[in-house]
N, C-alpha and C positions, 0 to 999 in steps of 0.2 A: 504494500500500500504506500503510495507516494503522498506524503502529507502536504507537499507543496502544490499538488494538483487536485487534492480531494479533501473535504472536511474530515478530520480525524475522528474515528470511532474505534473503541477498543473495549475489551473485557478485562477485568482485573479481579484477582482473588487475594484475600489477605492471607499471607503465609505465616504470620506470627501466631503462635499458640496462645498468646495472652489476650484473647478476645472474650469478652463477656458473652456467654451463650444466650442470655435473655434477650428477647426481641425488643427493638426500638429503645435501646439503652445506650448510654454514653458513659465511659469511665476513663480515668487516666491510667496509663501504663508506662513503666520505665525501661523497656528493653532497649539495648544499645543501638540497634539498627535504625537508620533514619526513616526509610520509606520501604514498606514491605509490599510493594506492588509488583506483580508479575504480569507483563503485557504480552498478549498473544503475538506470536511470530516475530517479525522484525519491524514493528511499527515505528520504533524510534531510531532506527539506523540512519546515520548521517543527518540526525536532527540537530539544528543549531539551537541557540537559546530560544526557548519557545515564547511566543507572544501569548499573553493571557487569553486572547481571542481563540487561540488554537487549543490550549490545554483545558480550558473550562468545559467545553463540550466533552472532552475526553474524561474529565473527572465525573461529569454527570452520567456518562455511559458506565463508568466504573461503579458509581454508586448504585445505578439501577440493577446491578448484578447482586446487590445485597451486602456488600462489604467495602469499607473504605478505611484506610489508615493514613493518618497524617501526623507526623511527629513535629511538635513545636518545641524548640529548645531541647530539653532532656526528657520530654514526655511525648506520649502518643495519644491522639484521640482516635478511638476505635468505635465505629458506628455500625450496629447491626440493623437490618431492616432496610427500608427504602429511604434514601436521602437525596434530595435535590440540591446540588451545589450550584448556587447561582450568585454571580458577582453583581453587587449593587453598582448602578451606573452613576457616575459623577456628572452633575449638571454644569455645563460650561457656558450657558447663555441664558440671560434673564429675559430676553425679548423686550427690554425697555430701550427707549431712545435716549440719546444723550440729554435732551432737555428734561425728560422724565427723571432720569437719574440725578441730574443736577438739582431739580426741584425737590426731590425727596431728601437729598443730602442737606440742602439749605434748610428744609423744614426740620430735620432732626437736629440741626445745629441751633437754630433760633427758637424752635417750638418743640423741644423734646417731650414735653408733657401733652402736646396736641390738645390745648384747652378748648378748641372749637370742634372737636370730633363729634359732639352731640348735635351739631347743627346741620349735618349732612342730610340732604333730602327734605329739608323743611322749607316753608314758604319764605319769601323775601322779608316779610314783616317779622316772622319768628327769628330769622337770622339776625336782623337789625336789633331786635330786642335782646337776643342772646349776646351780641357784641356789647351792647350798652350795659347789661348786667355784669359782664365780665370786668369792664373797666370801672363800674360803679357798684361795688358789691352790696351796698345797702339796699339796692333794688331787689336783691336776691332774698335777703332775710327779713326785711321790714314787713312785707305782706304777710309773713307767717309769724310775726311777733305776737306774743301773748302776754297777758298780765302776770301769769305764773313766772315767765322768764324775767319780767321787769322787776319782780320782788328780789330776785337774786342780783340782778344788775344794779338795783338801787343800793343794796347793802355793799356790794363790791365798789361802786362808785364813791360812796361816802368814805369807805375805808381807804382807798387810794388817794382821795383828796386830803385825808389826814396825813398821809405820807408826803404828798406833793408840796404842802405848805413849808415844812422845815427844809425839805430837800431843795425846793426852788430858791429859798433865801440863801441856803448854804452854798449851793453850786454857783449862784450868781456872785457871791462874795469870793468864791474860789477863782472866778474869772475876772475879778476886780471890776465887776459891774454893779450898778445900784441894785439892792436887794429886790426892789419892786419888779425889775426885769425878769427875775426868776418866777415871780407869780404870774406875770403876763404870759410867760412861755408855757404855763400850764392851763391857759384858758382857750386860746384860739387853736393851736395845733391839734389838741385832742378832738375838737369838733370836725376838723378836716379829715383826720384819720378815721373817724367813725363812719364817714361817707365812703371813703376810697380804700380803706384798709380791709384785708381779708382775714386777719387773725382775730379770733374771739377772745384771746387771752392777753394780748399786748396792751400795756398801759403806757401812754405817751408822756414824755417828760425830758428834762435835761439830765445830762450825765457828767460825772466828775472828770473823766479822762478827756473828753472833747472840750469841756470848759477850760481845763488847765492848758491843754494843747493850743487852742485858739488864742487864749490869753498870752501864752509865751511867744507865739508868732506875731500877733498884732502889736504886742508890746514893744517889739523891736523897731517898729515904724513910729508909733505914737504911744508913749508911755501913758498909763492910766492916770498917773498923778499930774502929768503935764497938761493934758487937754481931755478931761473926762468925757465931755460931750462928743468930741470927734472920735474918741476911743469907742464909745458906745455905738455910734453910727457905723463905724467900720465893722463892728460885730454884726449889726443888722445886714450889712452888705455881704459879709462872709456867709451868713445864713442863706441869703438869696442865691449866691453862687453855688453853695452846697446843694440847695434844692434843685437848681437847674441841672447840675451834674447827676444827681440821683434820679431825677425824672428822665433824663436822656438815656441813662443806662437801662432803665426799665422799659422805655418805649422801644428802644432798638434791641431789646432782648440780649443785653450784654452782661447779664448777671454772672456769667462765667468768669469775668474779670475779678469779681469779689472773692471767688474761690481761691485766688492766689494768696489770700490771707488765710493761711492754714490754721488749724486749731492750735498747733504748737506755737505759732507766731502770736496769735491772740492771747493765749495763756501767758506767755512771757511778757508781752507788751502790757497787758492789764495788771499783771503782778508788779512790774516795774513802775507803772503809773501809780499804783496804789501806794508803793513805798514813798515816792516823791510827794504825793498828795499828803500822806501822813506827816512827812517832814515839814511841809508847808503849814500844817496845823499847829506847829509849835508857836507860830506867831500869835495865834489866838490863845493858846494855853498859857503862854507866858506874858500876855498883855502887851506885846510889842506893836508899835505903830507901823513899822516897816521891817521887812526881812530881806528879800532879794527877788529880783525878777527872773533870775536863772532857775532852771528846774532840776539841775543835777544835785545829787546828795552832797557832794563835796562843797559846793557853793552854799548850800543851805546850812551845813554844819559850821562853816566859817562865819556866816552871817550871824548865826545864833551865838557863837562865842564872842564875836566882835561887839554884840549888843547886850552882853550879859549884865551890864550895869542898869539896863532898863527892865530886867525881869521883875515881875510882880507876883509875890507869893499868894496874894488873895485870888488872883485870876487862876493860878495853877491849882489851888485847893478846890475852888469851885469846879474847875474843869475835871479834876479827878473824880469828884462826886458824880458829875453827869456821866463821865466815861464809865465808871463802875456800875452805875444803874443800867445803862444801855447794855453793857456786857452781861449783866445778870439776867436781864429780860431775854437777851439772845440765847443764853445758855438754858434758861427755863423753858424756852420753846422746844429745844431738842429733848429735854427730859420729860416735859409734860406737853405733848402736842396739842391738847385741847386748849391750852393757854396761848396759842399762837397770836391771838388778837392783842395780847399785852405787848408782845414784841413789835407788832405793827404800829400801835399807837404810842409806843414809848418815845419816839422822836418828838411827837407833838406834845406829849407830857413834859418833856424836857424844855421845850420852847415856852410852854405856858407857865410852868413853874419858874423858869428862868426870868420870864417877864415880871411875874409877881415879886420874885425875890429882888430883882434889880430896882423895881419901883419902890419897894418898901425900904430898902437899905440905902437908896441913892447910890447905886453901884459905881457910877462914874467918879464919885468922890473918893472911892477906894481903889481906883486903878483898873476897874473892870469895864471894858469898853462895851458899848451897846450899838445896835444897828443904826439907830437914828430915825428921823422922821420918814414915814411912808405915806404918800398921798393917796387919797381915795380916788376911785374912778376906774373906768375900764381902759383897755389898751388904747393909747393914742395912735393915730395913723402916722406911720413913719416912712411911707413910700418916697416922700420928698427928701428924706434924710439919707437915702442910699448914696454912697460915694463911688463914682465910676471914673475918678481922675486917674490919669496914667501913672502918677507917682505912687498910687496905692494898689493898682490893679494886680501887679505881679505878686506882691505879698499875699493879697487876698485870695488869688487863685491857688497859690501854693497851700495856704491854710485850708481852703475849701476842698481841694482835691483829696488831700489826705484825710480830712475830717469826714468827707463823704464816704470813703471806704471804711473808716472806723465805725461810723454810725450805722452803715448798712450791715456790716459784718455782725455787730452786736445785736441790732434790731432783728435781722432775719434769723440769726442763730437762736435768739430767745423765742421768737415766734414759732420756729420749727420745733424746738425742744419742748415747749409747753403744748404745742399742737399734737405731738406724738402721744402725750398722755391722754388726749381725748380722741385719738385716731383721726385727726384732722390733717388735711394736706394743705400746706402753705405754699403759695406761688411766689417765689422770690422776686420775680419781675414786677408783679402787681404791687408787692410791698415797696419796691423801689419807687414806683410811681406815686404811691401814697405818701411815702416819706418826703419825696421831692416836692409834692404839692403843698404839704403842710409846712415845709420850711420856706417855700416861696411866699405863700400867703402870710405865714407868721412873720417873715421879715418886713412885710408891709404894715404890720401892726405891733411893732416894738417887741418882737420876740427874737431870741437868738437860737442857736442850733438845738433841735430836739430829735429824739429817736425813741427807741423802746428799751429803757433801762431794765436790767434783769431784776433788781430788787423790787421795783414797783410792779412789774409784770407778774412776778411770783406772788406778791401780795394779792394782786387782782385775781389770779388763778385760785389761790387758797381761799379767797373770800367767796368763791362760788359764782364767778361771772358766767354768763351764758352767751352774750353777744358783745359787740362793740358799744352797745348802749351804756356800758359802765363808764366809758370815756366821756360820753355826753353828760352823765350824772356828775362826774368829777369836774367838768367844765362849768356846770351850773353852780356847784359848790364854790369853785374858785371865783366865779362872777360875784357871788354873794360876799365872799371875803374881800374882794377888791372894792365893792361898793360900800360895805359897812364896817368891816373888821380890820382892814389893813393898818390903820393908824395905831391899833392896839399892839401891834408887833414891833413898834419902834423901841420898846424896852428890852427886846431880845438880846441877851449877852452874846457877844461874838464867841466867847469860849464855849457856849452851849452849841453853837453851829459847828465849831471845831470838833467837839466831842462826837456830834452826829456824823460828820464826814469821816472821822478817824475810824469809828466802829464800822461804818459801811465799807470802808476801804479794806479793812481786815478780811472781810469775806471774799475780796477779789484776789487775794494771794492764795492760789490753789497749790498748797504743798503736796497734797496727795496726788494730784494730777502730774506734777513735775516728777515725783518719785516713780509713778507708773510709766511715764515716758522714759525715764532712765532704765527701768527694768525691761521695757518692751522694745524700744527703738532708740539707740544711742544718738543717731543723727537727728531725730526729732527732738531729743533732749538738748542737743547742741543748738538747734534752731530756737528753741524756747529760751535757753539761757543767753543766747546772743541778743535777743530782744530785751530780756530782763536787765542784763548788765549794761547794754547799750543805753537804755532809758535812764537808769539811775546814775550812771557815771558820765554820760555825755549829754544826750538830748533825746527827746521823745522821737523826733524825726529820724535821727541817726539810728536809734535802736530798732525802729520799725523797718527802715531800709536795709539794714544789715541782715535782719532776720528774713525779710522777703527775698533778698538776693541769694542767701543760702538755700532757701526753699526752691528757688528757680534753678539754681545750680544743680540741686539734687534731681529735679525733674529732668533737666537736660542730660544728666548722667544716665538716668533710666532710659532715655531715648537713644543716646549715643552708645551706650553699653548695655544692650538688652541681655537678658539671661537666655542661655541655650543649655540644653542638657542631653545626655545620652539616655535613651530609653531601654528598658528591659522588661520582659514579660513577667507577670505576677502569676505564680502557680495557682491553678484552679480557677482562673478567670481569663477573660479575653482582653484584659487591660495591659497597657504598656506604660510604665511610669519611670520616673527619674531613678537611675541606679544608685545615686548617692543617697537619696531618701529611703530607698528600699534595697539595701545591700544584698538581700537574698534573692532578688529577681534574677532570672536567667537571661543570658544573651546568646545570640547566634554567632558561631565562629566566623562566618563569612559575610555577615550582614551588619552594617552599622546603622542604627536608627537614631536620628537627631530630631529634637523638638525645637522649632523656632517659635518663640512665644511672644513676638511683638511685631508691630508694623515694620516693614523694611523700607527705610528712607535713605536719602543721600547721607544723612548724619551717621547712620550705623551700618551702611552697606559694607564699607571697608572692614569694619570690625567683624561683622558676621562672616565675611569671606575668610579672613584669617582664622577665625574660631573654627569654622567647618574644616578647613584644611589641616588645622592643628589636631582636631579630633581624629581625622583620617590618619595623620602621621603617627599619633599615639597608638591607634588600633593596629597599624601595620607593624609597629615595633614590638607589640605584645603578642602578635599572632605567631603560631607555629608554621613551619615551612609547608605543611600539608593542608593548611587552612588559610589561604590567602583571602584578603578582603575583596569581595566581588561586587557588592551592592551597597549603596548609601541611600537610605530612605529618609526623606525630609518630611516631617510631620508639620503641615502648614496650617493646622487648625487655629493657631493663635495669631497668624498673620492676617490682621484685619484689613490691611491695605499695603500697596507697594507702588513705588514710583519708578521712573525710568532708570535711575541709578541702581535701584534694587534689582530690576530685571537684568541690567548689565552685569551685576554681581553674580546672578545665577548662571548666566552664560559663561562667565569666567570660571566658576566652580566646575561647570560641566566640562569645560576644556581641560582644566587641570586633572580632573578625575579620569577623563577619557584617555589621557596620555598614560595613565597607570592601568588601563584596561578595566576600569570600574564603570558601573552604570548607575544612574540616578532614577529613583522612583519618588513620586509625590503622593501625599495622602491628605485628603480632606481640605483642599483649598477652598477658601470662601469665594462667593460668586464674583465679586469685584476683582479679586486676584486672579481667578481662573480666566475671566474674560481678557484681562491684560496679557496673561501668559499665552493665551491662544492667539491674540492679535499680533504679538511679538514673535510668534512662531517658535517659542521656547518649547511648547508641548510637542510640537513636531520634531524638534531637535532631540528630545530624550526618548523618542520612539512612539510618539502619538498618544492618543487617549488611553491606549492599552496599559500605559505605565503611570496612570494617575488613578489612585484608589480612594475609596470612601473611608477606609479604616486601615490602621497599621496592621491589623491581623490579616486582612486580605493581601496587603502588599507583601508581608512576610511569606504567606502561603505561596504567592506567585513566584517570588524570588527563590524559595526553597525548591519548588517544583522545577523551575527552569534550570537551576543548578544541578539537580539530580539527573535531569534528562541530558544535560551537557556532559555529565560524567558518564552516562550510559553511551552517549555518542562517541566519546573519546575511547572508552573501553572496546566498543565494537569496531572502531577503526584500526585498532592495534592488531 
């Protein structure tokens, strides 16, 4: 029978005595012979290396006779009964046009969650209403709002309002702004977020890190003491620019940029910020009128020592009392969870008790500074106060850009973390738009940068909020405070605000998270510590940039130096895994199986070529003389994409291996990769579609069968 002119058919019988006699059964056997097939007459005489297209019908015919043996590694699969050996076909064409592929790729990049998938097949009015509800979430939940939900939101709103009052005054002082600005910033922005925000748990307000950061940047242009009015107006302008940046990122679906601030970076940055904020609070604790405009710890310590003749023990004693009370309430919350409300209202209790104490003892006469007069009335319009002069624009854009990323990272992370507890999906891009709009509108009404602080949002969640209506309730409470109660807070001791800030900042230093990073991932720990020490010893900007640069370098290393591994078979399974991870896996003496686990681009093509050839060289050096390396199987399942340089690398590898008499087989290429390899004629070069397999198991079986028949051919020709 001439196999080159006729489709091969043959009968085969298993000659091994180690076959399970029970019908339709499969077992593992360890006899030493590789392939116990006896083929009738001279079917394989002068047979070259068989194409799978030729030997698969042969195996099917062999199986139809009732017996098939196929040794893999050091074991044999023996099958009794009828078995159809059928090779799974690899799909090389999607049938999509270039425009269709481009559109799908762009959609996956900008709309990975496909928020408009429910609008397919609906009328034009329904589609328009769906789009409107997507961008204005209040239209989604307001029609279904009930009084039962309002009861929970009312309690939560009043609770977070009690937190917003002391925090607003404290963080405004931290930014060297008039305290009333902090109260203004808790009135307008929450109303805007309630309309456009998608999180039901987020509570809007000012944050310490952004307040201190913007103060340190703007203070380099206009010190707060030199021109307080201009300094305040620049804060409004920075909030406007921050809102524009946030909204633009959300509209253009560029939330992926925020992901470059990794969790390790944020942990280190917030921890370092907490340390320098605590250091700044010694100004209030010790009754100092001026400390330093610099934010690093060394400058703060020098300023404290330089002004030690101004320290007031009265202020320090009162501050320690407030500080101890706040810590006690915080500790009590962890020991007795039912008393969490005491920890929530403790800052307000400190402010109220401090006001009463300062009024009764005339605190200013004893060196205890107070906030000073607070005017009644709602937010004044500040749109005409925004400064767009060229001598300020550069500094404001710098402060706004970094503040936007910090505010978005914290706000979105808080919203998603609390949303997971309620099984809610938070759309980061929608949140960006909401944050942007509330800062743009807020800047026109005497507000500075706001976001979703963790402390206030956690209080909102634990208070039982159901929707964003809790932010509306908080705004109404703040409106009442601004209209009727604001002047009463003029007696608030500054040391009370310092104690509130210091206790809040202690919670931002995540010791356990840093230790976990050290145990789990040393490079992540390095990124975290670079942000931490950069912030406390140099500046907030420097610490953030150093950490981000290290994180980007790490990402580039993953791209430029992807992992590759040698695969071996796992006994009793059809799986092929990393031989280093599974040392007991078996390998084939004349087949090298390599896994390429990343996209192949110009940045890593050279490395992958060198790595593949080095694997081949190592295999050749370890092989015995009677077991030369014949096949290299490349598992392409992890190669999600490939560019022209990567295809050229595969051509070079084929050329190098061809000189050594080795053949390449591919397994499980993804559709995009398979299409490019077909169009570049690489598949044709390695022997056509017959040498592209769906699984490693099929590739190994094909290579082993071809090698066995080559051996028979050589023996017959002797």
